[in-house]
N, C-alpha and C positions, 0 to 999 in steps of 0.2 A: 129876854127879848132885846133889851138894850145892847147886850154884848154882841148879839148877832148883827145888829145894825152897825156897830163899831167895826166888827170884823169885815163886813161887806164894804164899809167905807175905806178901811185900810187896804183891802184887796183891790178896790177900784183905783185908789191913789197909786198903789204900786204898779198896777197894770198901765195906768196913764203914763207914768214915768218910764216904764219899760218900753211901751209902744213908741214913745217919743225918742228914746235912745236908739231903738232899732231903726226907725225911719232916718234918723240923722246919720247913723253909721253907714247905711246904704247910700245916702246922698254924698257924704264927704269923708268917710273913714273914721274909725274909732279915735285915732290920735288927735284929729282936728276938732272933735266934739268936746265942748266944755259943759260943766254943770249948768251954767247959765243958759246955754243953748237948749238943754233938756228942759229947764224950767220954763223958758219962753215957749217952747213947742207944746208942753203939757199945760201951760197956763196955770202954774202953781208957784208958790213962794219958796224961797230958799230954806226957811225953817221947816217946811213940810218935807223937802227932800232929805235934809239931815236928820229928821225924826225917824226916817226909815233906812237910810243908807249912809255909809261913811264917805263913799266916793262913787264915781261912775263904774269903776271896776266891780265893786260889790253889787251894784245894780245889774250889770251885765251877767256876772257869774251866777247871781241869785236866780236869774231867768233860766240859765242853763240847768241849774240844779232842779228847779221846779219842773221844767220840761222833761228831764230825765226821771224825776220821781213819778210823774204822770205815766211815763213810758213803763217804768217798773211795775206800777200798780196795774196797768192794762195788759201786761204780759207775764203775769205770775205763772201761768201754765208752762210757757216756754222756759222760764227761768228755773222752774222746779224740776225739769227733766234731768235725769241722772246719767245721760250718755254723752260722750264727747261729740257725737254728731248733732246733738241739740244745739251746738254752736251755729249750725247751718240755719236753723230757724231764728236764732237770735240775730244774726247779721241781717237777714232779710227784714225782720221786724224793725231793726234800727234804720235801715235804708228807707223803709216805708214811713217811719216816724219823721225822719228828716224831710222826706218829700212832701209830707202833709204840712210841715211847718217851715217851708223853705226860706221865707224871709227872715224869720228869727234865727235860723241856723246860718244863713248867709251873713247876717250881722255878727254873729258870735264866732264863726269859724272861717268865713270867706276872706278874700283878699283885702277887704275893707276893715276887718277886725284887727285887734291888737295882738301882739305876740303873747301877752299875758293871758289872753282868753284861750288861745290854743294850748298853752301850757297847762292851764287849769282843766281844760277839757281832757287833755291827755292823762293828767293825774287822776281825774274822776273815773274815766273809762278804764284805766289800768286797774284800779281797785275793784271796779265792777266786774271786769273780765276775769280777773284773777279768782274772785269768788266763784264765778260761774264755771271756770275751767276746773278749779279744785274740786268742786262739788260733782262734776261730771267725769272725773278721772277714775277709772277702775282701780288703778294702783299707781300712786305717785312714784314708787320705786322703779317702775318699768320705764319711766321717762328717760329718754336719751339726752335731752337738753333740760336744764333746770326750768321749773315752772315760771320763775320770774323772767327769764330770758325769753321764753316762748310767749308769755303774756305781753312783754314789751314789743316784740316783733308783731304780734297780731294787732295790737292797738295802734302802733305806728303805721302799719300798712293800711289798716282800715281808715284811720283818720286822714292819712295822705290821700287816699282815693276819694273819701268824702269831701275833702276840701277842693280837690280837683273838680269833682262833680258840681259842687256849688259854684265855683268860680267860672265854670263853663255853662252856667244856666241849665243844669240838669238835662244834658243832651240824650241821656238814656233813662229808661224807667228804673224804678227801684229794683225790680226783678232782674233786669239786665245787669245793673251794677253789682247786685249780689252774686249773680252767676259768674261774672268776671272776677270778682273778689275771691270767690271760692276756688275757681280754677287756678288763680295765682297763689293763694295762700294755704289752702287747707291740706293738700297732699304733704307738703313739708311739715306742717304743724302736727298732723296726725302721726307722722313718722317720728317727730321729735318727742311726742307724748307716749310713744311706744304702743300706738293703737293701729291694728291692722284694718284696712278698709275692705 
């Protein structure tokens, strides 16, 4: 029982720090935020911060990983589909996930975020998307373009649209963004994978 209390306390502390960082990034941008700013906003001490994180980058990216882990857990059915078209469902689920957590994603990936955060997100999504595509490909030998190249293209185009959407305060719904993304990206990707539509 004592361990559960400690775990809840740790979770609460981490959430306070993350919420403070997100609010500060949205106010003045990632580069301008200092650890002291985060501590002042969260009303916590320096030793508390460093007991959990090495720096503000680890705090921010840790939030991204947690949000994506929640996403993966909540979309196991979509992720377990074994057809290339299941990517359709995956992209819509991702757009909806971002729409529901817009402030967090604006802080992590929007114009106020740091370049490091976008690079980390690209790296994470590339590994994630590669696994998904590899599992859904009927025959990798039929691919016209190597899987790594196709994956990089998909993630780069998705992330670029996602950042544009966040920076423009979500002028379209998740469903509309997903439809535009599919219209732009999927015909070429399916051809590159050797899949007939």
